GUGULUM-72789 format. One record per atom (N, C-alpha, C): residue in three letters; atom name; x, y negated, z. Coordinates in nm, 2 decimals. Atoms other than C-alpha are relative to their C-alpha. Layout:
BEGIN
atom pator:ALA	panu:CA	xx:X	yy:Y	zz:Z
...
% end
This chain:
BEGIN
atom pator:MET	panu:N	xx:-0.14	yy:-0.02	zz:-0.01
atom pator:MET	panu:CA	xx:1.33	yy:-0.77	zz:-0.93
atom pator:MET	panu:C	xx:0.04	yy:0.10	zz:0.10
atom pator:ILE	panu:N	xx:-0.04	yy:-0.10	zz:-0.10
atom pator:ILE	panu:CA	xx:1.32	yy:-0.53	zz:-0.63
atom pator:ILE	panu:C	xx:0.02	yy:0.14	zz:-0.07
atom pator:ALA	panu:N	xx:-0.02	yy:-0.13	zz:0.07
atom pator:ALA	panu:CA	xx:1.28	yy:-0.23	zz:-0.86
atom pator:ALA	panu:C	xx:0.14	yy:0.00	zz:-0.08
atom pator:GLU	panu:N	xx:-0.13	yy:0.01	zz:0.07
atom pator:GLU	panu:CA	xx:1.58	yy:-0.36	zz:-1.07
atom pator:GLU	panu:C	xx:0.11	yy:0.01	zz:0.10
atom pator:THR	panu:N	xx:-0.10	yy:-0.01	zz:-0.11
atom pator:THR	panu:CA	xx:1.78	yy:-0.40	zz:-0.75
atom pator:THR	panu:C	xx:0.02	yy:0.14	zz:0.04
atom pator:ALA	panu:N	xx:-0.01	yy:-0.14	zz:-0.03
atom pator:ALA	panu:CA	xx:1.71	yy:-0.04	zz:-0.66
atom pator:ALA	panu:C	xx:0.07	yy:0.08	zz:-0.10
atom pator:ALA	panu:N	xx:-0.06	yy:-0.07	zz:0.11
atom pator:ALA	panu:CA	xx:1.81	yy:0.08	zz:-1.00
atom pator:ALA	panu:C	xx:0.15	yy:-0.04	zz:0.00
atom pator:MET	panu:N	xx:-0.14	yy:0.04	zz:0.00
atom pator:MET	panu:CA	xx:2.13	yy:-0.13	zz:-0.98
atom pator:MET	panu:C	xx:0.08	yy:0.07	zz:0.12
atom pator:ALA	panu:N	xx:-0.07	yy:-0.07	zz:-0.11
atom pator:ALA	panu:CA	xx:2.21	yy:0.03	zz:-0.64
atom pator:ALA	panu:C	xx:0.04	yy:0.14	zz:-0.04
atom pator:GLY	panu:N	xx:-0.03	yy:-0.14	zz:0.05
atom pator:GLY	panu:CA	xx:2.19	yy:0.37	zz:-0.80
atom pator:GLY	panu:C	xx:0.12	yy:0.00	zz:-0.10
atom pator:ILE	panu:N	xx:-0.11	yy:0.01	zz:0.09
atom pator:ILE	panu:CA	xx:2.42	yy:0.26	zz:-1.08
atom pator:ILE	panu:C	xx:0.13	yy:-0.03	zz:0.07
atom pator:VAL	panu:N	xx:-0.12	yy:0.04	zz:-0.08
atom pator:VAL	panu:CA	xx:2.66	yy:0.10	zz:-0.83
atom pator:VAL	panu:C	xx:0.06	yy:0.13	zz:0.07
atom pator:MET	panu:N	xx:-0.05	yy:-0.12	zz:-0.07
atom pator:MET	panu:CA	xx:2.67	yy:0.43	zz:-0.63
atom pator:MET	panu:C	xx:0.07	yy:0.09	zz:-0.10
atom pator:GLY	panu:N	xx:-0.06	yy:-0.09	zz:0.10
atom pator:GLY	panu:CA	xx:2.74	yy:0.63	zz:-0.95
atom pator:GLY	panu:C	xx:0.14	yy:-0.05	zz:-0.04
atom pator:LEU	panu:N	xx:-0.13	yy:0.06	zz:0.03
atom pator:LEU	panu:CA	xx:3.03	yy:0.39	zz:-1.04
atom pator:LEU	panu:C	xx:0.10	yy:0.02	zz:0.11
atom pator:ALA	panu:N	xx:-0.09	yy:-0.02	zz:-0.12
atom pator:ALA	panu:CA	xx:3.17	yy:0.41	zz:-0.69
atom pator:ALA	panu:C	xx:0.04	yy:0.15	zz:0.01
atom pator:GLU	panu:N	xx:-0.04	yy:-0.14	zz:-0.01
atom pator:GLU	panu:CA	xx:3.16	yy:0.79	zz:-0.70
atom pator:GLU	panu:C	xx:0.10	yy:0.04	zz:-0.11
atom pator:ALA	panu:N	xx:-0.10	yy:-0.02	zz:0.10
atom pator:ALA	panu:CA	xx:3.34	yy:0.79	zz:-1.03
atom pator:ALA	panu:C	xx:0.14	yy:-0.05	zz:0.03
atom pator:LEU	panu:N	xx:-0.13	yy:0.06	zz:-0.04
atom pator:LEU	panu:CA	xx:3.61	yy:0.56	zz:-0.90
atom pator:LEU	panu:C	xx:0.06	yy:0.08	zz:0.11
atom pator:LYS	panu:N	xx:-0.05	yy:-0.08	zz:-0.11
atom pator:LYS	panu:CA	xx:3.64	yy:0.77	zz:-0.59
atom pator:LYS	panu:C	xx:0.07	yy:0.13	zz:-0.05
atom pator:ARG	panu:N	xx:-0.06	yy:-0.12	zz:0.06
atom pator:ARG	panu:CA	xx:3.70	yy:1.08	zz:-0.80
atom pator:ARG	panu:C	xx:0.12	yy:-0.02	zz:-0.08
atom pator:LEU	panu:N	xx:-0.12	yy:0.04	zz:0.07
atom pator:LEU	panu:CA	xx:3.96	yy:0.89	zz:-1.00
atom pator:LEU	panu:C	xx:0.11	yy:-0.03	zz:0.09
atom pator:GLY	panu:N	xx:-0.11	yy:0.02	zz:-0.10
atom pator:GLY	panu:CA	xx:4.16	yy:0.84	zz:-0.68
atom pator:GLY	panu:C	xx:-0.01	yy:-0.13	zz:0.08
atom pator:LEU	panu:N	xx:0.02	yy:0.12	zz:-0.08
atom pator:LEU	panu:CA	xx:4.03	yy:0.51	zz:-0.53
atom pator:LEU	panu:C	xx:-0.01	yy:0.04	zz:0.14
atom pator:ASN	panu:N	xx:0.01	yy:-0.02	zz:-0.14
atom pator:ASN	panu:CA	xx:4.08	yy:0.50	zz:-0.16
atom pator:ASN	panu:C	xx:-0.14	yy:-0.03	zz:0.05
atom pator:ARG	panu:N	xx:0.14	yy:0.02	zz:-0.05
atom pator:ARG	panu:CA	xx:3.74	yy:0.54	zz:0.02
atom pator:ARG	panu:C	xx:-0.02	yy:-0.12	zz:0.08
atom pator:LYS	panu:N	xx:0.02	yy:0.12	zz:-0.09
atom pator:LYS	panu:CA	xx:3.80	yy:0.25	zz:0.25
atom pator:LYS	panu:C	xx:-0.03	yy:-0.13	zz:-0.09
atom pator:TYR	panu:N	xx:0.03	yy:0.12	zz:0.08
atom pator:TYR	panu:CA	xx:3.77	yy:0.01	zz:-0.05
atom pator:TYR	panu:C	xx:-0.14	yy:0.01	zz:-0.07
atom pator:LEU	panu:N	xx:0.13	yy:-0.02	zz:0.07
atom pator:LEU	panu:CA	xx:3.43	yy:0.15	zz:-0.17
atom pator:LEU	panu:C	xx:-0.10	yy:-0.11	zz:0.03
atom pator:PRO	panu:N	xx:0.10	yy:0.10	zz:-0.03
atom pator:PRO	panu:CA	xx:3.21	yy:-0.10	zz:0.02
atom pator:PRO	panu:C	xx:0.03	yy:-0.13	zz:-0.08
atom pator:VAL	panu:N	xx:-0.03	yy:0.13	zz:0.07
atom pator:VAL	panu:CA	xx:3.40	yy:-0.40	zz:-0.14
atom pator:VAL	panu:C	xx:-0.02	yy:0.02	zz:-0.15
atom pator:VAL	panu:N	xx:0.02	yy:-0.02	zz:0.14
atom pator:VAL	panu:CA	xx:3.39	yy:-0.24	zz:-0.48
atom pator:VAL	panu:C	xx:-0.15	yy:0.00	zz:-0.03
atom pator:ASN	panu:N	xx:0.14	yy:0.01	zz:0.02
atom pator:ASN	panu:CA	xx:3.02	yy:-0.18	zz:-0.44
atom pator:ASN	panu:C	xx:-0.06	yy:-0.14	zz:0.00
atom pator:LEU	panu:N	xx:0.05	yy:0.14	zz:-0.01
atom pator:LEU	panu:CA	xx:2.96	yy:-0.54	zz:-0.34
atom pator:LEU	panu:C	xx:0.03	yy:-0.07	zz:-0.13
atom pator:PHE	panu:N	xx:-0.04	yy:0.07	zz:0.12
atom pator:PHE	panu:CA	xx:3.15	yy:-0.68	zz:-0.64
atom pator:PHE	panu:C	xx:-0.07	yy:0.06	zz:-0.12
atom pator:THR	panu:N	xx:0.07	yy:-0.06	zz:0.11
atom pator:THR	panu:CA	xx:3.00	yy:-0.43	zz:-0.88
atom pator:THR	panu:C	xx:-0.15	yy:-0.03	zz:0.00
atom pator:GLY	panu:N	xx:0.14	yy:0.04	zz:0.00
atom pator:GLY	panu:CA	xx:2.65	yy:-0.51	zz:-0.76
atom pator:GLY	panu:C	xx:-0.02	yy:-0.14	zz:-0.04
atom pator:VAL	panu:N	xx:0.01	yy:0.14	zz:0.04
atom pator:VAL	panu:CA	xx:2.70	yy:-0.88	zz:-0.80
atom pator:VAL	panu:C	xx:0.02	yy:-0.02	zz:-0.15
atom pator:ALA	panu:N	xx:-0.02	yy:0.01	zz:0.14
atom pator:ALA	panu:CA	xx:2.85	yy:-0.84	zz:-1.14
atom pator:ALA	panu:C	xx:-0.12	yy:0.06	zz:-0.08
atom pator:ALA	panu:N	xx:0.11	yy:-0.06	zz:0.07
atom pator:ALA	panu:CA	xx:2.57	yy:-0.61	zz:-1.25
atom pator:ALA	panu:C	xx:-0.13	yy:-0.09	zz:0.00
atom pator:ALA	panu:N	xx:0.12	yy:0.09	zz:-0.02
atom pator:ALA	panu:CA	xx:2.30	yy:-0.85	zz:-1.12
atom pator:ALA	panu:C	xx:0.02	yy:-0.13	zz:-0.09
atom pator:VAL	panu:N	xx:-0.02	yy:0.12	zz:0.08
atom pator:VAL	panu:CA	xx:2.46	yy:-1.15	zz:-1.29
atom pator:VAL	panu:C	xx:-0.01	yy:0.03	zz:-0.15
atom pator:ILE	panu:N	xx:0.00	yy:-0.04	zz:0.14
atom pator:ILE	panu:CA	xx:2.50	yy:-0.97	zz:-1.62
atom pator:ILE	panu:C	xx:-0.14	yy:0.03	zz:-0.05
atom pator:TRP	panu:N	xx:0.13	yy:-0.04	zz:0.04
atom pator:TRP	panu:CA	xx:2.16	yy:-0.81	zz:-1.63
atom pator:TRP	panu:C	xx:-0.12	yy:-0.06	zz:0.07
atom pator:GLY	panu:N	xx:0.10	yy:0.05	zz:-0.08
atom pator:GLY	panu:CA	xx:1.96	yy:-1.01	zz:-1.38
atom pator:GLY	panu:C	xx:-0.10	yy:-0.09	zz:-0.08
atom pator:GLY	panu:N	xx:0.09	yy:0.09	zz:0.07
atom pator:GLY	panu:CA	xx:1.82	yy:-1.28	zz:-1.61
atom pator:GLY	panu:C	xx:-0.06	yy:-0.11	zz:0.09
atom pator:HIS	panu:N	xx:0.05	yy:0.10	zz:-0.09
atom pator:HIS	panu:CA	xx:1.77	yy:-1.52	zz:-1.32
atom pator:HIS	panu:C	xx:0.11	yy:-0.11	zz:0.02
atom pator:GLU	panu:N	xx:-0.10	yy:0.10	zz:-0.02
atom pator:GLU	panu:CA	xx:1.96	yy:-1.83	zz:-1.21
atom pator:GLU	panu:C	xx:0.11	yy:0.07	zz:0.09
atom pator:ILE	panu:N	xx:-0.12	yy:-0.06	zz:-0.06
atom pator:ILE	panu:CA	xx:2.31	yy:-1.75	zz:-1.07
atom pator:ILE	panu:C	xx:-0.02	yy:0.03	zz:0.15
atom pator:LYS	panu:N	xx:0.02	yy:-0.02	zz:-0.14
atom pator:LYS	panu:CA	xx:2.22	yy:-1.79	zz:-0.70
atom pator:LYS	panu:C	xx:-0.09	yy:0.12	zz:0.03
atom pator:THR	panu:N	xx:0.10	yy:-0.11	zz:-0.02
atom pator:THR	panu:CA	xx:1.93	yy:-1.55	zz:-0.72
atom pator:THR	panu:C	xx:0.07	yy:0.13	zz:-0.04
atom pator:SER	panu:N	xx:-0.06	yy:-0.12	zz:0.04
atom pator:SER	panu:CA	xx:2.13	yy:-1.30	zz:-0.92
atom pator:SER	panu:C	xx:0.11	yy:0.05	zz:0.10
atom pator:VAL	panu:N	xx:-0.10	yy:-0.04	zz:-0.10
atom pator:VAL	panu:CA	xx:2.42	yy:-1.31	zz:-0.67
atom pator:VAL	panu:C	xx:-0.07	yy:0.06	zz:0.12
atom pator:PHE	panu:N	xx:0.08	yy:-0.06	zz:-0.11
atom pator:PHE	panu:CA	xx:2.17	yy:-1.25	zz:-0.39
atom pator:PHE	panu:C	xx:-0.04	yy:0.14	zz:-0.02
atom pator:TYR	panu:N	xx:0.04	yy:-0.13	zz:0.03
atom pator:TYR	panu:CA	xx:2.02	yy:-0.95	zz:-0.56
atom pator:TYR	panu:C	xx:0.12	yy:0.10	zz:-0.02
atom pator:GLY	panu:N	xx:-0.12	yy:-0.08	zz:0.02
atom pator:GLY	panu:CA	xx:2.37	yy:-0.82	zz:-0.65
atom pator:GLY	panu:C	xx:0.06	yy:0.04	zz:0.14
atom pator:ILE	panu:N	xx:-0.05	yy:-0.03	zz:-0.14
atom pator:ILE	panu:CA	xx:2.47	yy:-0.84	zz:-0.28
atom pator:ILE	panu:C	xx:-0.09	yy:0.11	zz:0.06
atom pator:MET	panu:N	xx:0.09	yy:-0.10	zz:-0.05
atom pator:MET	panu:CA	xx:2.16	yy:-0.65	zz:-0.19
atom pator:MET	panu:C	xx:0.02	yy:0.14	zz:-0.06
atom pator:ALA	panu:N	xx:-0.02	yy:-0.13	zz:0.07
atom pator:ALA	panu:CA	xx:2.23	yy:-0.38	zz:-0.45
atom pator:ALA	panu:C	xx:0.13	yy:0.06	zz:0.05
atom pator:GLY	panu:N	xx:-0.13	yy:-0.05	zz:-0.05
atom pator:GLY	panu:CA	xx:2.60	yy:-0.35	zz:-0.34
atom pator:GLY	panu:C	xx:-0.01	yy:0.06	zz:0.14
atom pator:LEU	panu:N	xx:0.01	yy:-0.04	zz:-0.14
atom pator:LEU	panu:CA	xx:2.52	yy:-0.33	zz:0.03
atom pator:LEU	panu:C	xx:-0.09	yy:0.12	zz:0.01
atom pator:SER	panu:N	xx:0.09	yy:-0.12	zz:0.00
atom pator:SER	panu:CA	xx:2.23	yy:-0.08	zz:-0.04
atom pator:SER	panu:C	xx:0.08	yy:0.12	zz:-0.05
atom pator:ALA	panu:N	xx:-0.08	yy:-0.11	zz:0.05
atom pator:ALA	panu:CA	xx:2.47	yy:0.14	zz:-0.24
atom pator:ALA	panu:C	xx:0.09	yy:0.05	zz:0.11
atom pator:SER	panu:N	xx:-0.09	yy:-0.04	zz:-0.11
atom pator:SER	panu:CA	xx:2.72	yy:0.14	zz:0.05
atom pator:SER	panu:C	xx:-0.08	yy:0.07	zz:0.11
atom pator:GLY	panu:N	xx:0.08	yy:-0.06	zz:-0.10
atom pator:GLY	panu:CA	xx:2.44	yy:0.21	zz:0.30
atom pator:GLY	panu:C	xx:-0.06	yy:0.14	zz:-0.03
atom pator:LEU	panu:N	xx:0.05	yy:-0.13	zz:0.04
atom pator:LEU	panu:CA	xx:2.29	yy:0.49	zz:0.10
atom pator:LEU	panu:C	xx:0.10	yy:0.11	zz:0.00
atom pator:TYR	panu:N	xx:-0.11	yy:-0.10	zz:0.00
atom pator:TYR	panu:CA	xx:2.62	yy:0.66	zz:0.06
atom pator:TYR	panu:C	xx:0.04	yy:0.04	zz:0.14
atom pator:SER	panu:N	xx:-0.04	yy:-0.02	zz:-0.14
atom pator:SER	panu:CA	xx:2.71	yy:0.62	zz:0.43
atom pator:SER	panu:C	xx:-0.11	yy:0.08	zz:0.07
atom pator:GLY	panu:N	xx:0.11	yy:-0.07	zz:-0.07
atom pator:GLY	panu:CA	xx:2.37	yy:0.73	zz:0.55
atom pator:GLY	panu:C	xx:-0.01	yy:0.15	zz:-0.05
atom pator:GLY	panu:N	xx:0.00	yy:-0.14	zz:0.05
atom pator:GLY	panu:CA	xx:2.37	yy:1.04	zz:0.32
atom pator:GLY	panu:C	xx:0.11	yy:0.08	zz:0.05
atom pator:LYS	panu:N	xx:-0.12	yy:-0.07	zz:-0.05
atom pator:LYS	panu:CA	xx:2.72	yy:1.13	zz:0.43
atom pator:LYS	panu:C	xx:-0.02	yy:0.04	zz:0.14
atom pator:ASN	panu:N	xx:0.02	yy:-0.03	zz:-0.15
atom pator:ASN	panu:CA	xx:2.63	yy:1.10	zz:0.80
atom pator:ASN	panu:C	xx:-0.10	yy:0.11	zz:0.02
atom pator:THR	panu:N	xx:0.10	yy:-0.10	zz:-0.01
atom pator:THR	panu:CA	xx:2.32	yy:1.31	zz:0.75
atom pator:THR	panu:C	xx:0.05	yy:0.14	zz:-0.03
atom pator:VAL	panu:N	xx:-0.06	yy:-0.13	zz:0.03
atom pator:VAL	panu:CA	xx:2.51	yy:1.59	zz:0.58
atom pator:VAL	panu:C	xx:0.10	yy:0.05	zz:0.11
atom pator:GLU	panu:N	xx:-0.09	yy:-0.04	zz:-0.10
atom pator:GLU	panu:CA	xx:2.78	yy:1.59	zz:0.84
atom pator:GLU	panu:C	xx:-0.08	yy:0.04	zz:0.13
atom pator:GLY	panu:N	xx:0.08	yy:-0.04	zz:-0.12
atom pator:GLY	panu:CA	xx:2.52	yy:1.60	zz:1.12
atom pator:GLY	panu:C	xx:-0.07	yy:0.13	zz:-0.02
atom pator:LEU	panu:N	xx:0.06	yy:-0.13	zz:0.02
atom pator:LEU	panu:CA	xx:2.34	yy:1.89	zz:0.96
atom pator:LEU	panu:C	xx:0.11	yy:0.11	zz:0.00
atom pator:GLN	panu:N	xx:-0.10	yy:-0.10	zz:-0.01
atom pator:GLN	panu:CA	xx:2.67	yy:2.08	zz:0.92
atom pator:GLN	panu:C	xx:0.04	yy:0.02	zz:0.15
atom pator:MET	panu:N	xx:-0.04	yy:-0.02	zz:-0.14
atom pator:MET	panu:CA	xx:2.76	yy:2.02	zz:1.29
atom pator:MET	panu:C	xx:-0.11	yy:0.07	zz:0.07
atom pator:ALA	panu:N	xx:0.11	yy:-0.07	zz:-0.06
atom pator:ALA	panu:CA	xx:2.41	yy:2.14	zz:1.39
atom pator:ALA	panu:C	xx:0.00	yy:0.15	zz:-0.04
atom pator:ARG	panu:N	xx:-0.01	yy:-0.14	zz:0.04
atom pator:ARG	panu:CA	xx:2.45	yy:2.46	zz:1.19
atom pator:ARG	panu:C	xx:0.12	yy:0.07	zz:0.07
atom pator:LYS	panu:N	xx:-0.11	yy:-0.06	zz:-0.07
atom pator:LYS	panu:CA	xx:2.79	yy:2.52	zz:1.34
atom pator:LYS	panu:C	xx:-0.03	yy:0.03	zz:0.15
atom pator:ALA	panu:N	xx:0.03	yy:-0.02	zz:-0.14
atom pator:ALA	panu:CA	xx:2.66	yy:2.47	zz:1.69
atom pator:ALA	panu:C	xx:-0.11	yy:0.11	zz:0.02
atom pator:LYS	panu:N	xx:0.10	yy:-0.11	zz:0.00
atom pator:LYS	panu:CA	xx:2.36	yy:2.70	zz:1.62
atom pator:LYS	panu:C	xx:0.07	yy:0.13	zz:-0.01
atom pator:GLY	panu:N	xx:-0.07	yy:-0.12	zz:0.03
atom pator:GLY	panu:CA	xx:2.60	yy:2.96	zz:1.49
atom pator:GLY	panu:C	xx:0.08	yy:0.05	zz:0.12
atom pator:ASP	panu:N	xx:-0.08	yy:-0.03	zz:-0.12
atom pator:ASP	panu:CA	xx:2.81	yy:2.94	zz:1.81
atom pator:ASP	panu:C	xx:-0.09	yy:0.06	zz:0.11
atom pator:PHE	panu:N	xx:0.08	yy:-0.05	zz:-0.11
atom pator:PHE	panu:CA	xx:2.51	yy:3.01	zz:2.03
atom pator:PHE	panu:C	xx:-0.05	yy:0.14	zz:-0.04
atom pator:GLU	panu:N	xx:0.05	yy:-0.13	zz:0.04
atom pator:GLU	panu:CA	xx:2.40	yy:3.31	zz:1.83
atom pator:GLU	panu:C	xx:0.10	yy:0.11	zz:0.02
atom pator:LYS	panu:N	xx:-0.11	yy:-0.10	zz:-0.02
atom pator:LYS	panu:CA	xx:2.73	yy:3.50	zz:1.88
atom pator:LYS	panu:C	xx:0.00	yy:0.07	zz:0.13
% end
């Protein structure tokens, strides 16, 4: 189920990105990821409901963390490039 949870996290991230581009406020994305992950796990999980909800929570929180971590990494790299450019002048 771990591989399925990882795949669900990717799907949840894609859905969140689509909703963000449609105009959903970014501050709601973690909640949307959580509910989307739980819904996906319950629908496709094939396990008892408690287990599916647990895996759905993992997928939703993973999607939020992957997005946040990637965003922070990109921002950090951009700041480092700007700082390096300032020293070269």
